[in-house]
RORO-597791 format. One line per field, with one value per atom (N, C-alpha, C, O, CB): x, y, z; atom name; residue in three letters; residue number from 0. Coordinates in steps of 0.001 Angstrom, whole numbers, padded with zeros to 6 digits, m for minus. Glycine has a CB too. Example, Ala and Ser with C-alpha at 12.3 -4.5 7.8 and 13.67 -1.06 7.14 Angstrom:
2
x <- 013190/012300/013200/014236/011308/012850/013670/012900/013409/014084
y <- m005690/m004500/m003300/m003319/m004473/m002250/m001060/000030/001138/m000598
z <- 007800/007800/007800/008465/009046/007080/007140/007870/008039/005725
atom <- N/CA/C/O/CB/N/CA/C/O/CB
type <- ALA/ALA/ALA/ALA/ALA/SER/SER/SER/SER/SER
seq <- 0/0/0/0/0/1/1/1/1/1
//
This chain:
152
x <- m008296/m007348/m008074/m007631/m006525/m009197/m009964/m010482/m010513/m011129/m010889/m011403/m010299/m010552/m012006/m009076/m007951/m007618/m007394/m006724/m007583/m007313/m008390/m008082/m007216/m009648/m010755/m010641/m010880/m012106/m010279/m010112/m008964/m009075/m009863/m007871/m006736/m007101/m006662/m005572/m007908/m008333/m009223/m009129/m009069/m010083/m010965/m010132/m010435/m011982/m009091/m008218/m007542/m007482/m007167/m007029/m006417/m007429/m007097/m005825/m008641/m009688/m009976/m010090/m010962/m010095/m010359/m009201/m009419/m010639/m007957/m006798/m006798/m006461/m005497/m007167/m007239/m008312/m008104/m007524/m009457/m010523/m010089/m010392/m011782/m009391/m008933/m007906/m007955/m008338/m006978/m005937/m006499/m005958/m004888/m007571/m008134/m009159/m009524/m008770/m009630/m010685/m010158/m009046/m011248/m010968/m010601/m011290/m010814/m010955/m012384/m013100/m013521/m013637/m014325/m013745/m014242/m015746/m016454/m013867/m016218/m017641/m018354/m017876/m017890/m019501/m020213/m020902/m021251/m021232/m021099/m021742/m020669/m019696/m022742/m020830/m019812/m019804/m020834/m020045/m018630/m018477/m018865/m018322/m017014/m019796/m020181/m019578/m019900/m021722/m018707/m017995/m018917/m018746/m016786/m019891/m020771/m021615/m022034/m021672/m021868/m022707/m021962/m022582/m023251/m020647/m019839/m019593/m019178/m018492/m019850/m019651/m018164/m017331/m020334/m017826/m016433/m015801/m014620/m016337/m016577/m016068/m015751/m014720/m017087/m016641/m016401/m015162/m014390/m017625/m014958/m013768/m012508/m011533/m013835/m012536/m011378/m011099/m009941/m011586/m012141/m011961/m011352/m010459/m013299/m011824/m011281/m009826/m008978/m012107/m009543/m008181/m007249/m006182/m008152/m007649/m006825/m006653/m005558/m007435/m007724/m007644/m006653/m005852/m009026/m006699/m005813/m004362/m003501/m006229/m004070/m002685/m002103/m000903/m002580/m002894/m002356/m001946/m000955/m003370/m002677/m002306/m001016/m000326/m003420/m000682/000533/001786/002860/000488/001682/002852/002866/003776/002910/001872/001825/002968/003326/000463/003534/004619/004075/002942/005764/004902/004480/003880/004263/003478/002936/002365/001400/000907/001658/001148/000236/m001189/m001629/000340/m001911/m003307/m004153/m003731/m003767/m005347/m006200/m006535/m006567/m007459/m006790/m007151/m005993/m006201/m007623/m004776/m003587/m003169/m002381/m002465/m003665/m003214/m003729/m004925/m003666/m002802/m003168/m003328/m004207/m002107/m002468/m002492/m001978/m001050/m001628/m002589/m002159/m002313/m003331/m002972/m001290/m001334/m000543/m000089/m000754/m000381/000410/001904/002696/000146/002301/003712/004077/005177/004053/003152/003479/002223/001121/004147/002422/001390/002045/003146/000835/001353/001954/000930/m000251/002518/001404/000531/000559/001422/000959/m000394/m000370/000757/001177/m001748/001229/002319/001793/000650/002946/002593/002190/003412/004491/001450/003326/002125/001892/002816/002248/000691/000334/m000691/m001843/m000217/m000370/000824/002067/001985/000577/003213/004499/005305/005127/005291/006200/007056/008535/009272/006796/008982/010405/010656/011664/010979/009727/009909/008560/007611/010863/008492/007291/007722/008845/006488/006828/007178/006089/004909/007403/006520/005612/006031/007184/005638/005092/005357/004986/004034/004556/005748/005446/005971/006806/006045/005468/005940/006029/005039/004997/007218/007413/007326/007871/008771/006650/006498/007730/007978/005283/008499/009621/010725/010437/009181/011968/013096/013196/013766/014399/012652/012716/011797/011945/012353/010860/009953/010732/011389/008737/010654/011313/010261/009382/012026/010368/009388/010109/011189/008484/009480/010029/008885/007790/011069/009170/008242/008876/010022/007926/008113/008592/007823/006592/008417/008558/007956/008090/009188/008621/006941/006923/006285/005432/006167/006713/006054/004802/004495/007019/004080/002820/003038/002102/002074/004251/004546/004889/005065/005686/004986/005316/006793/007204/004786/007601/009050/009367/008858/009814/010206/010608/011582/012621/011252/011226/012095/012737/013611/011306/012313/012911/012446/011282/012588/013360/013046/013630/014794/013604/012812/013217/012933/011776/012484/013989/013837/013376/013806/015174/012514/012017/012689/012722/010474/013229/013864/013065/012349/015326/013199/012418/012785/011927/012619/014028/014486/014018/013752/015987/013917/013704/012297/012157/013985/011261/009842/009322/008141/009626/010169/009683/010575/011802/009648/009944/010653/010477/009352/010142/011593/011561/012033/013115/012448/011208/011525/011741/010858/010391/012917/013200/012570/012953/014746/011600/010850/011293/010804/009378/012197/012592/013333/013368/013459/013930/014651/013740/014168/015750/012489/011537/010790/010576/010540/010400/009595/008194/007715/009536/007547/006161/005305/005496/005635/004351/003468/002897/003000/004203/002291/001645/002578/003143/000276/002729/003547/002710/001692/004873/003134/002455/003474/004571/001741/003101/003990/003304/002113/004358/004081/003565/004307/005536/003701/003558/004146/004357/003422/003234/005587/005950/006405/007369/007068/005708/006038/006333/005499/004871/007527/007973/007748/007183/007241/008197/008143/006729/006532/008894/005755/004383/003919/004043/003425/003383/002822/001512/000605/002604/001418/000286/m000730/m001928/000769/m000258/m001161/m000432/000765/m001689/m001174/m000614/m001465/m002694/m000536/m000806/m001499/m000806/000311/m001522/m001484/m000997/m000270/m000674/m002155/000793/001524/001600/001978/002962/001242/001353/002526/002619/000035/003414/004544/004295/004083/005929/004324/004035/005054/005107/002581/005864/006839/006285/005657/008186/006514/005984/006788/006467/005934
y <- 004248/003484/002688/002625/002553/002077/001276/002139/001694/000583/003376/004289/004697/004826/005526/004900/005264/004123/004356/005629/002895/001738/001588/001309/000459/001768/001654/002719/002427/001777/003951/005036/004728/004970/006375/004201/003830/002740/002760/003379/001784/000703/001247/000802/m000394/002201/002797/003523/003442/003774/004231/004912/003899/004108/005755/002797/001747/001145/000868/000648/000942/000392/001328/000882/000138/002609/003568/003646/003751/004945/003596/003578/002333/002404/003651/001210/m000030/000079/m000368/m001232/000668/000828/001749/001481/001371/002823/003756/003086/003246/005019/002336/001681/000595/000354/001092/m000064/m001151/m000653/m001400/m002185/000564/001068/001253/001740/002391/000859/001081/002322/002914/m000138/002720/003920/004653/004056/003585/005931/006712/006518/006728/008223/006121/005884/007208/008021/004910/007448/008698/008753/009834/008899/007589/007570/007481/006744/006385/008217/008172/006830/006167/009290/006444/005190/005443/006346/004634/004658/004787/003636/002475/004819/003953/002938/002273/001089/003548/002997/002451/001293/000430/003543/001264/000223/m001096/m002113/000677/m001103/m002302/m002950/m002284/m001966/m004244/m004945/m005098/m004940/m006322/m005405/m005589/m006771/m006730/m005791/m007819/m008991/m008623/m009029/m010150/m007848/m007430/m006545/m006665/m006685/m005650/m004802/m005650/m005418/m003811/m006629/m007487/m008305/m008470/m008413/m008814/m009575/m008708/m009157/m010149/m007467/m006556/m006236/m006241/m005274/m005961/m005664/m006837/m006640/m005356/m008044/m009227/m009483/m009825/m010447/m009322/m009563/m008610/m009021/m009413/m007340/m006341/m006586/m006606/m004951/m006771/m006889/m008269/m008372/m006563/m009335/m010671/m010848/m011526/m011723/m010259/m010446/m009718/m010080/m009966/m008695/m007936/m008720/m008441/m006630/m009677/m010430/m011844/m012624/m010494/m012170/m013508/m013670/m012728/m013758/m014860/m015116/m015871/m016351/m015908/m015971/m016711/m015786/m014621/m017790/m016313/m015542/m014489/m014570/m016460/m013518/m012438/m012943/m013703/m011277/m012518/m012885/m011987/m010882/m012789/m012449/m011697/m010312/m009357/m012454/m010172/m008872/m007893/m006680/m009023/m008408/m007586/m007056/m006113/m008367/m007624/m007273/m005900/m005618/m008328/m005058/m003764/m003897/m003277/m002686/m004713/m004905/m006308/m006791/m003816/m006946/m008291/m008471/m008098/m009369/m009045/m009387/m010675/m011281/m008221/m011085/m012292/m012033/m012975/m012813/m010754/m010407/m010125/m010456/m009211/m009509/m009063/m009028/m008759/m007671/m009308/m009107/m008252/m008551/m010485/m007175/m006227/m005792/m005621/m005000/m005615/m005176/m003657/m002994/m005819/m003126/m001704/m001455/m002362/m001226/m000238/000108/000137/000531/001482/m000264/m000223/m000012/m000456/m001519/000612/001289/002567/003112/001609/003019/004249/004968/004535/003969/006003/006838/006175/005358/008148/006553/006007/007107/008291/005407/006694/007694/007417/008336/007736/006181/005886/004984/005123/005241/004054/003176/002650/002567/002005/002296/001711/000522/000484/002767/m000441/m001658/m002014/m001724/m002828/m002648/m003164/m004601/m004860/m002281/m005538/m006931/m007101/m006491/m007940/m007936/m008180/m009539/m010139/m007079/m010013/m011254/m011035/m010682/m012457/m011245/m011158/m012554/m013501/m010494/m012693/m014012/m014427/m015619/m014031/m013455/m013750/m012721/m011544/m013762/m013149/m012238/m011230/m010154/m013024/m011560/m010668/m009455/m008475/m011431/m009508/m008388/m007253/m007455/m008819/m006079/m004913/m004109/m003498/m004047/m004120/m003420/m002509/m002824/m004424/m001369/m000439/000343/000437/000523/000898/001781/003161/003331/001279/004145/005525/006325/006313/006139/007022/007828/009297/009780/007538/010020/011444/012262/011774/011664/013525/014432/015005/014653/015574/015877/016401/017295/017538/017177/017782/018597/017751/018283/019543/016432/015536/015280/014576/016082/015836/015605/014217/013815/016686/013491/012151/012281/012931/011348/011647/011676/010320/010205/012119/009290/007970/007015/007034/007402/006180/005107/003828/003787/005409/002769/001508/000357/000058/001290/m000283/m001433/m002649/m002844/m001741/m003452/m004662/m005871/m006010/m004768/m006753/m007973/m009191/m009157/m008079/m010260/m011473/m012117/m012723/m012479/m012001/m012676/m011998/m012680/m012749/m010684/m009940/m010098/m010418/m008483/m009889/m010034/m008984/m009012/m011369/m008051/m006952/m005744/m005844/m007350/m004611/m003353/m002564/m002300/m002549/m002185/m001355/000043/000216/m001961/001036/002423/003154/003176/003099/003751/004541/005913/006661/004654/006237/007487/008561/009688/007223/008249/009228/010421/011489/008564/010256/011361/012270/013338/010813/011855/012669/013596/013263/011771/014756/015682/015109/014357/017084/015460/015040/015621/016762/015490/014813/015285/014142/012977/016232/014490/013524/013217/014123/014060/011952/011481/010506/010005/010807/010238/009270/008262/008626/009966/006983/005947/005274/004967/004907/005051/004489/003201/003151/005499/002167/000911/001031/001321/m000322/000806/000861/m000534/m001060/001934/m001140/m002485/m002398/m001948/m003501/m002831/m002789/m001409/m001284/m003853/m000383/001015/001569/002516/001164/000988/001499/001715/000829/000517/002905/003174/002409/002569/004703/001577/000677/001198/001224/m000693/001611/002042/003025/002888/000829/004015/005021/005090/005066/006415/005174/005276/006334/006759/003896/006748/007795/007204/006175/008672/007864/007536/008801/009861/006969/008691/009819/009561/008510/010039/010533/010444/011465/012649/010700/010979/011839/011544/010436/011627/012548/012425/013070/014127/013062/012440/012986/014132/014689/011921
z <- 031284/030491/029418/028271/031384/029800/028857/027711/026564/029567/028017/027014/026030/024833/027687/026536/025684/024730/023542/026536/025236/024380/023323/022164/025215/023702/022754/021669/020497/023483/022035/021064/020114/018912/021782/020633/019792/018809/017659/020645/019259/018369/017266/016123/019156/017590/016574/015526/014336/017225/015947/015002/014087/012875/015744/014649/013828/012863/011711/014718/013317/012467/011308/010166/013275/011584/010510/009535/008328/011085/010039/009142/008269/007087/009944/008832/008056/006984/005856/008975/007319/006339/005209/004046/007006/005527/004504/003600/002381/005149/004189/003402/002500/001421/004317/002918/002119/001112/000204/003021/001234/000365/m001049/m001254/000904/m002014/m003404/m003949/m004917/m004254/m003356/m003745/m002487/m001417/m004633/m002621/m001501/m001437/m002421/m001641/m000287/m000105/000137/000927/001064/m000532/m000316/001049/001525/m001411/001680/002988/004066/003907/003104/005153/006208/006920/007043/007218/007384/008115/009562/010199/008008/010089/011488/012250/011999/011657/013176/013932/014943/015234/014636/015487/016504/015968/016739/017045/014658/014087/013917/013605/012757/014116/013926/015286/016236/013215/015368/016634/016936/016043/016601/018181/018580/017854/017510/020092/017620/016901/015462/014926/016945/014830/013447/013357/012406/012888/014342/014366/014465/013750/015535/015352/015531/014270/013886/016727/013628/012389/011297/010577/011915/011164/010174/010485/009592/010116/011739/012175/011848/011266/013692/012220/011961/010478/010031/012619/009705/008262/007617/006778/007607/008003/007417/007793/006915/007850/009062/009497/009241/008990/010958/009291/009032/007588/007317/009401/006645/005248/004920/003967/004335/005698/005453/005838/005305/006213/006734/007150/006568/006851/008659/005764/005169/004179/003472/004471/004132/003194/001996/002009/003868/000957/m000225/m001268/m001373/000153/m002040/m003134/m002618/m001493/m004117/m003445/m003073/m003010/m003873/m004062/m001981/m001851/m002743/m003082/m000382/m003131/m004031/m003506/m004283/m004284/m002182/m001630/m001690/m001662/m000200/m001772/m001712/m003078/m003143/m001107/m004165/m005505/m005924/m005856/m006506/m006357/m006912/m008422/m009021/m006561/m009030/m010482/m010771/m010123/m011228/m011746/m012126/m013632/m014216/m011361/m014247/m015675/m015864/m014893/m016574/m017102/m017351/m017163/m017158/m018765/m017005/m016823/m015375/m014932/m017662/m014630/m013273/m012410/m012889/m013301/m011126/m010102/m009037/m008574/m009506/m008648/m007705/m006674/m006979/m008445/m005441/m004350/m004247/m004823/m003008/m003508/m003188/m002188/m001468/m002617/m002157/m001249/000192/000425/m001636/001127/002530/003408/003016/002931/004530/005019/004220/003616/006531/004224/003533/004387/004397/002094/005085/004994/005585/006502/005687/005032/005469/006150/005866/004268/007058/007689/007422/007064/009192/007588/007382/006181/005489/008621/005939/004783/004329/005109/005119/003055/002473/001617/001116/001626/001456/000722/m000283/m000085/001694/m001365/m002384/m002668/m003014/m003697/m002521/m002900/m004368/m004856/m001994/m005060/m006469/m006891/m006213/m007355/m008022/m008638/m010136/m010776/m008303/m010700/m012138/m012728/m012161/m012482/m013856/m014464/m015258/m015443/m015364/m015724/m016595/m016360/m016140/m018079/m016405/m016213/m017349/m017169/m016099/m018514/m019671/m019518/m020249/m020935/m018587/m018358/m017696/m016675/m017478/m018276/m017696/m016957/m017563/m018789/m015636/m014804/m013825/m013326/m014046/m013565/m012581/m011956/m012511/m013229/m010793/m010102/m010098/m009683/m008639/m010565/m010624/m009585/m009565/m012060/m008720/m007660/m008026/m008303/m006280/m008026/m008388/m007281/m006539/m009714/m007179/m006244/m006909/m008048/m005796/m006218/m006764/m007979/m008741/m005694/m008168/m009345/m010563/m011659/m009047/m010377/m011477/m011633/m012556/m012740/m010753/m010804/m010269/m009222/m009993/m010990/m010559/m009393/m009502/m011735/m008272/m007095/m006832/m005973/m005870/m007566/m007414/m008493/m008893/m006055/m008962/m009908/m009356/m008958/m011343/m009330/m008716/m009674/m009972/m007368/m010151/m011048/m010246/m009109/m011790/m010828/m010180/m010806/m012029/m010296/m009953/m010458/m010020/m009019/m009962/m010780/m010513/m009177/m008536/m011637/m008750/m007536/m006242/m005253/m007542/m006240/m004998/m004434/m003254/m005228/m005219/m004846/m003882/m003536/m004244/m003431/m002603/m002821/m002796/m001101/m003034/m003180/m001895/m001472/m004413/m001269/m000072/m000452/m001014/001068/m000139/m000447/000873/001731/m001296/001029/002224/002031/001132/002490/002883/002739/003722/003649/002917/004631/005645/005052/005664/006689/003860/003226/002399/001961/002346/002182/001428/002383/003548/000644/001877/002671/002846/001997/002002/003935/004142/003029/002609/005541/002554/001495/000690/001074/000583/m000432/m001314/m002479/m003092/m001826/m002772/m003887/m004704/m004226/m003384/m005928/m006781/m007272/m007697/m007973/m007210/m007724/m008903/m008857/m006617/m009962/m011206/m011522/m011466/m012373/m011852/m012325/m013825/m014572/m011977/m014261/m015669/m016073/m015518/m015941/m017047/m017525/m019017/m019802/m017240/m019396/m020792/m021407/m022494/m021617/m020700/m021126/m021316/m022078/m022399/m020632/m020660/m019225/m018380/m021417/m018960/m017643/m017510/m018327/m017422/m016475/m016322/m015311/m015591/m015905/m014140/m013081/m012176/m011921/m012269/m011697/m010794/m009538/m009604/m011482/m008405/m007115/m006259/m006556/m006377/m005200/m004308/m003105/m002563/m003842/m002702/m001476/m000639/m001138/m001785/000626/001535/002463/003096/002338/002533/003460/004559/004298/002732/005793/006937/008019/008555/007463/008336/009409/010657/010592/009017/011790/013062/013577/014627/014115
atom <- N/CA/C/O/CB/N/CA/C/O/CB/N/CA/C/O/CB/N/CA/C/O/CB/N/CA/C/O/CB/N/CA/C/O/CB/N/CA/C/O/CB/N/CA/C/O/CB/N/CA/C/O/CB/N/CA/C/O/CB/N/CA/C/O/CB/N/CA/C/O/CB/N/CA/C/O/CB/N/CA/C/O/CB/N/CA/C/O/CB/N/CA/C/O/CB/N/CA/C/O/CB/N/CA/C/O/CB/N/CA/C/O/CB/N/CA/C/O/CB/N/CA/C/O/CB/N/CA/C/O/CB/N/CA/C/O/CB/N/CA/C/O/CB/N/CA/C/O/CB/N/CA/C/O/CB/N/CA/C/O/CB/N/CA/C/O/CB/N/CA/C/O/CB/N/CA/C/O/CB/N/CA/C/O/CB/N/CA/C/O/CB/N/CA/C/O/CB/N/CA/C/O/CB/N/CA/C/O/CB/N/CA/C/O/CB/N/CA/C/O/CB/N/CA/C/O/CB/N/CA/C/O/CB/N/CA/C/O/CB/N/CA/C/O/CB/N/CA/C/O/CB/N/CA/C/O/CB/N/CA/C/O/CB/N/CA/C/O/CB/N/CA/C/O/CB/N/CA/C/O/CB/N/CA/C/O/CB/N/CA/C/O/CB/N/CA/C/O/CB/N/CA/C/O/CB/N/CA/C/O/CB/N/CA/C/O/CB/N/CA/C/O/CB/N/CA/C/O/CB/N/CA/C/O/CB/N/CA/C/O/CB/N/CA/C/O/CB/N/CA/C/O/CB/N/CA/C/O/CB/N/CA/C/O/CB/N/CA/C/O/CB/N/CA/C/O/CB/N/CA/C/O/CB/N/CA/C/O/CB/N/CA/C/O/CB/N/CA/C/O/CB/N/CA/C/O/CB/N/CA/C/O/CB/N/CA/C/O/CB/N/CA/C/O/CB/N/CA/C/O/CB/N/CA/C/O/CB/N/CA/C/O/CB/N/CA/C/O/CB/N/CA/C/O/CB/N/CA/C/O/CB/N/CA/C/O/CB/N/CA/C/O/CB/N/CA/C/O/CB/N/CA/C/O/CB/N/CA/C/O/CB/N/CA/C/O/CB/N/CA/C/O/CB/N/CA/C/O/CB/N/CA/C/O/CB/N/CA/C/O/CB/N/CA/C/O/CB/N/CA/C/O/CB/N/CA/C/O/CB/N/CA/C/O/CB/N/CA/C/O/CB/N/CA/C/O/CB/N/CA/C/O/CB/N/CA/C/O/CB/N/CA/C/O/CB/N/CA/C/O/CB/N/CA/C/O/CB/N/CA/C/O/CB/N/CA/C/O/CB/N/CA/C/O/CB/N/CA/C/O/CB/N/CA/C/O/CB/N/CA/C/O/CB/N/CA/C/O/CB/N/CA/C/O/CB/N/CA/C/O/CB/N/CA/C/O/CB/N/CA/C/O/CB/N/CA/C/O/CB/N/CA/C/O/CB/N/CA/C/O/CB/N/CA/C/O/CB/N/CA/C/O/CB/N/CA/C/O/CB/N/CA/C/O/CB/N/CA/C/O/CB/N/CA/C/O/CB/N/CA/C/O/CB/N/CA/C/O/CB/N/CA/C/O/CB/N/CA/C/O/CB/N/CA/C/O/CB/N/CA/C/O/CB/N/CA/C/O/CB/N/CA/C/O/CB/N/CA/C/O/CB/N/CA/C/O/CB/N/CA/C/O/CB/N/CA/C/O/CB/N/CA/C/O/CB/N/CA/C/O/CB/N/CA/C/O/CB/N/CA/C/O/CB/N/CA/C/O/CB/N/CA/C/O/CB/N/CA/C/O/CB/N/CA/C/O/CB/N/CA/C/O/CB/N/CA/C/O/CB/N/CA/C/O/CB/N/CA/C/O/CB/N/CA/C/O/CB/N/CA/C/O/CB/N/CA/C/O/CB/N/CA/C/O/CB/N/CA/C/O/CB/N/CA/C/O/CB/N/CA/C/O/CB/N/CA/C/O/CB/N/CA/C/O/CB/N/CA/C/O/CB
type <- MET/MET/MET/MET/MET/LYS/LYS/LYS/LYS/LYS/LYS/LYS/LYS/LYS/LYS/ILE/ILE/ILE/ILE/ILE/LEU/LEU/LEU/LEU/LEU/HIS/HIS/HIS/HIS/HIS/SER/SER/SER/SER/SER/GLY/GLY/GLY/GLY/GLY/PHE/PHE/PHE/PHE/PHE/ILE/ILE/ILE/ILE/ILE/VAL/VAL/VAL/VAL/VAL/LEU/LEU/LEU/LEU/LEU/LEU/LEU/LEU/LEU/LEU/LEU/LEU/LEU/LEU/LEU/LEU/LEU/LEU/LEU/LEU/ALA/ALA/ALA/ALA/ALA/GLN/GLN/GLN/GLN/GLN/VAL/VAL/VAL/VAL/VAL/ALA/ALA/ALA/ALA/ALA/MET/MET/MET/MET/MET/ALA/ALA/ALA/ALA/ALA/THR/THR/THR/THR/THR/GLU/GLU/GLU/GLU/GLU/VAL/VAL/VAL/VAL/VAL/SER/SER/SER/SER/SER/PRO/PRO/PRO/PRO/PRO/THR/THR/THR/THR/THR/PRO/PRO/PRO/PRO/PRO/VAL/VAL/VAL/VAL/VAL/THR/THR/THR/THR/THR/VAL/VAL/VAL/VAL/VAL/LYS/LYS/LYS/LYS/LYS/ALA/ALA/ALA/ALA/ALA/VAL/VAL/VAL/VAL/VAL/SER/SER/SER/SER/SER/LYS/LYS/LYS/LYS/LYS/VAL/VAL/VAL/VAL/VAL/ALA/ALA/ALA/ALA/ALA/LYS/LYS/LYS/LYS/LYS/LEU/LEU/LEU/LEU/LEU/ASN/ASN/ASN/ASN/ASN/LEU/LEU/LEU/LEU/LEU/PHE/PHE/PHE/PHE/PHE/ASN/ASN/ASN/ASN/ASN/ARG/ARG/ARG/ARG/ARG/PHE/PHE/PHE/PHE/PHE/PHE/PHE/PHE/PHE/PHE/ASN/ASN/ASN/ASN/ASN/LYS/LYS/LYS/LYS/LYS/ARG/ARG/ARG/ARG/ARG/VAL/VAL/VAL/VAL/VAL/ALA/ALA/ALA/ALA/ALA/SER/SER/SER/SER/SER/GLY/GLY/GLY/GLY/GLY/THR/THR/THR/THR/THR/LEU/LEU/LEU/LEU/LEU/GLN/GLN/GLN/GLN/GLN/ASP/ASP/ASP/ASP/ASP/GLU/GLU/GLU/GLU/GLU/GLU/GLU/GLU/GLU/GLU/LYS/LYS/LYS/LYS/LYS/MET/MET/MET/MET/MET/TYR/TYR/TYR/TYR/TYR/SER/SER/SER/SER/SER/SER/SER/SER/SER/SER/ASN/ASN/ASN/ASN/ASN/LYS/LYS/LYS/LYS/LYS/ILE/ILE/ILE/ILE/ILE/THR/THR/THR/THR/THR/ILE/ILE/ILE/ILE/ILE/SER/SER/SER/SER/SER/ALA/ALA/ALA/ALA/ALA/ILE/ILE/ILE/ILE/ILE/TYR/TYR/TYR/TYR/TYR/PRO/PRO/PRO/PRO/PRO/ASN/ASN/ASN/ASN/ASN/PRO/PRO/PRO/PRO/PRO/ALA/ALA/ALA/ALA/ALA/SER/SER/SER/SER/SER/THR/THR/THR/THR/THR/LYS/LYS/LYS/LYS/LYS/ALA/ALA/ALA/ALA/ALA/ALA/ALA/ALA/ALA/ALA/ILE/ILE/ILE/ILE/ILE/LYS/LYS/LYS/LYS/LYS/TYR/TYR/TYR/TYR/TYR/GLU/GLU/GLU/GLU/GLU/LEU/LEU/LEU/LEU/LEU/SER/SER/SER/SER/SER/ASP/ASP/ASP/ASP/ASP/GLU/GLU/GLU/GLU/GLU/ALA/ALA/ALA/ALA/ALA/VAL/VAL/VAL/VAL/VAL/LYS/LYS/LYS/LYS/LYS/ALA/ALA/ALA/ALA/ALA/LYS/LYS/LYS/LYS/LYS/VAL/VAL/VAL/VAL/VAL/VAL/VAL/VAL/VAL/VAL/LEU/LEU/LEU/LEU/LEU/CYS/CYS/CYS/CYS/CYS/ASN/ASN/ASN/ASN/ASN/VAL/VAL/VAL/VAL/VAL/LEU/LEU/LEU/LEU/LEU/GLY/GLY/GLY/GLY/GLY/ASN/ASN/ASN/ASN/ASN/ILE/ILE/ILE/ILE/ILE/VAL/VAL/VAL/VAL/VAL/GLY/GLY/GLY/GLY/GLY/GLU/GLU/GLU/GLU/GLU/TYR/TYR/TYR/TYR/TYR/ALA/ALA/ALA/ALA/ALA/LEU/LEU/LEU/LEU/LEU/SER/SER/SER/SER/SER/LYS/LYS/LYS/LYS/LYS/GLU/GLU/GLU/GLU/GLU/THR/THR/THR/THR/THR/LYS/LYS/LYS/LYS/LYS/GLN/GLN/GLN/GLN/GLN/LEU/LEU/LEU/LEU/LEU/ASP/ASP/ASP/ASP/ASP/ILE/ILE/ILE/ILE/ILE/THR/THR/THR/THR/THR/THR/THR/THR/THR/THR/GLN/GLN/GLN/GLN/GLN/ASP/ASP/ASP/ASP/ASP/PHE/PHE/PHE/PHE/PHE/ALA/ALA/ALA/ALA/ALA/SER/SER/SER/SER/SER/GLY/GLY/GLY/GLY/GLY/VAL/VAL/VAL/VAL/VAL/TYR/TYR/TYR/TYR/TYR/PHE/PHE/PHE/PHE/PHE/TYR/TYR/TYR/TYR/TYR/THR/THR/THR/THR/THR/LEU/LEU/LEU/LEU/LEU/ASN/ASN/ASN/ASN/ASN/VAL/VAL/VAL/VAL/VAL/ASP/ASP/ASP/ASP/ASP/ASN/ASN/ASN/ASN/ASN/LYS/LYS/LYS/LYS/LYS/ASN/ASN/ASN/ASN/ASN/VAL/VAL/VAL/VAL/VAL/ILE/ILE/ILE/ILE/ILE/THR/THR/THR/THR/THR/ARG/ARG/ARG/ARG/ARG/ARG/ARG/ARG/ARG/ARG/LEU/LEU/LEU/LEU/LEU/ILE/ILE/ILE/ILE/ILE/ILE/ILE/ILE/ILE/ILE/LYS/LYS/LYS/LYS/LYS/HIS/HIS/HIS/HIS/HIS/ASN/ASN/ASN/ASN/ASN
seq <- 0/0/0/0/0/1/1/1/1/1/2/2/2/2/2/3/3/3/3/3/4/4/4/4/4/5/5/5/5/5/6/6/6/6/6/7/7/7/7/7/8/8/8/8/8/9/9/9/9/9/10/10/10/10/10/11/11/11/11/11/12/12/12/12/12/13/13/13/13/13/14/14/14/14/14/15/15/15/15/15/16/16/16/16/16/17/17/17/17/17/18/18/18/18/18/19/19/19/19/19/20/20/20/20/20/21/21/21/21/21/22/22/22/22/22/23/23/23/23/23/24/24/24/24/24/25/25/25/25/25/26/26/26/26/26/27/27/27/27/27/28/28/28/28/28/29/29/29/29/29/30/30/30/30/30/31/31/31/31/31/32/32/32/32/32/33/33/33/33/33/34/34/34/34/34/35/35/35/35/35/36/36/36/36/36/37/37/37/37/37/38/38/38/38/38/39/39/39/39/39/40/40/40/40/40/41/41/41/41/41/42/42/42/42/42/43/43/43/43/43/44/44/44/44/44/45/45/45/45/45/46/46/46/46/46/47/47/47/47/47/48/48/48/48/48/49/49/49/49/49/50/50/50/50/50/51/51/51/51/51/52/52/52/52/52/53/53/53/53/53/54/54/54/54/54/55/55/55/55/55/56/56/56/56/56/57/57/57/57/57/58/58/58/58/58/59/59/59/59/59/60/60/60/60/60/61/61/61/61/61/62/62/62/62/62/63/63/63/63/63/64/64/64/64/64/65/65/65/65/65/66/66/66/66/66/67/67/67/67/67/68/68/68/68/68/69/69/69/69/69/70/70/70/70/70/71/71/71/71/71/72/72/72/72/72/73/73/73/73/73/74/74/74/74/74/75/75/75/75/75/76/76/76/76/76/77/77/77/77/77/78/78/78/78/78/79/79/79/79/79/80/80/80/80/80/81/81/81/81/81/82/82/82/82/82/83/83/83/83/83/84/84/84/84/84/85/85/85/85/85/86/86/86/86/86/87/87/87/87/87/88/88/88/88/88/89/89/89/89/89/90/90/90/90/90/91/91/91/91/91/92/92/92/92/92/93/93/93/93/93/94/94/94/94/94/95/95/95/95/95/96/96/96/96/96/97/97/97/97/97/98/98/98/98/98/99/99/99/99/99/100/100/100/100/100/101/101/101/101/101/102/102/102/102/102/103/103/103/103/103/104/104/104/104/104/105/105/105/105/105/106/106/106/106/106/107/107/107/107/107/108/108/108/108/108/109/109/109/109/109/110/110/110/110/110/111/111/111/111/111/112/112/112/112/112/113/113/113/113/113/114/114/114/114/114/115/115/115/115/115/116/116/116/116/116/117/117/117/117/117/118/118/118/118/118/119/119/119/119/119/120/120/120/120/120/121/121/121/121/121/122/122/122/122/122/123/123/123/123/123/124/124/124/124/124/125/125/125/125/125/126/126/126/126/126/127/127/127/127/127/128/128/128/128/128/129/129/129/129/129/130/130/130/130/130/131/131/131/131/131/132/132/132/132/132/133/133/133/133/133/134/134/134/134/134/135/135/135/135/135/136/136/136/136/136/137/137/137/137/137/138/138/138/138/138/139/139/139/139/139/140/140/140/140/140/141/141/141/141/141/142/142/142/142/142/143/143/143/143/143/144/144/144/144/144/145/145/145/145/145/146/146/146/146/146/147/147/147/147/147/148/148/148/148/148/149/149/149/149/149/150/150/150/150/150/151/151/151/151/151
//
């Protein structure tokens, strides 16, 4: 039983590392070199920031400008729903998130309003696969990132 729990924790740790990574590291990650305390700290840091309320933390920001601050989508991979936290500086800013499949076809467009501060995307109706979401601010594409949808 202890071995199963330890294996499950390692899988969660690796998923957390993948979700937090900004670049792919050319060197493989060795889990044995990380102490149990370091694993727990990483686990807590990743999951605690996801439930924090208020303004976006620096580690959570995917893009920030004088018009908008937006987080990366989470969870990623998603199965039933995914969320993006954001803050608009002004109601006059026109911002939206456009979701496309790998062929470039738009499968969803979501307008961002100043009051809401979080966009929830229902992913259960999409087929499993790779999608791309693009932040569009004042009719300019600003940043594009990958979303993986995986249904069990």
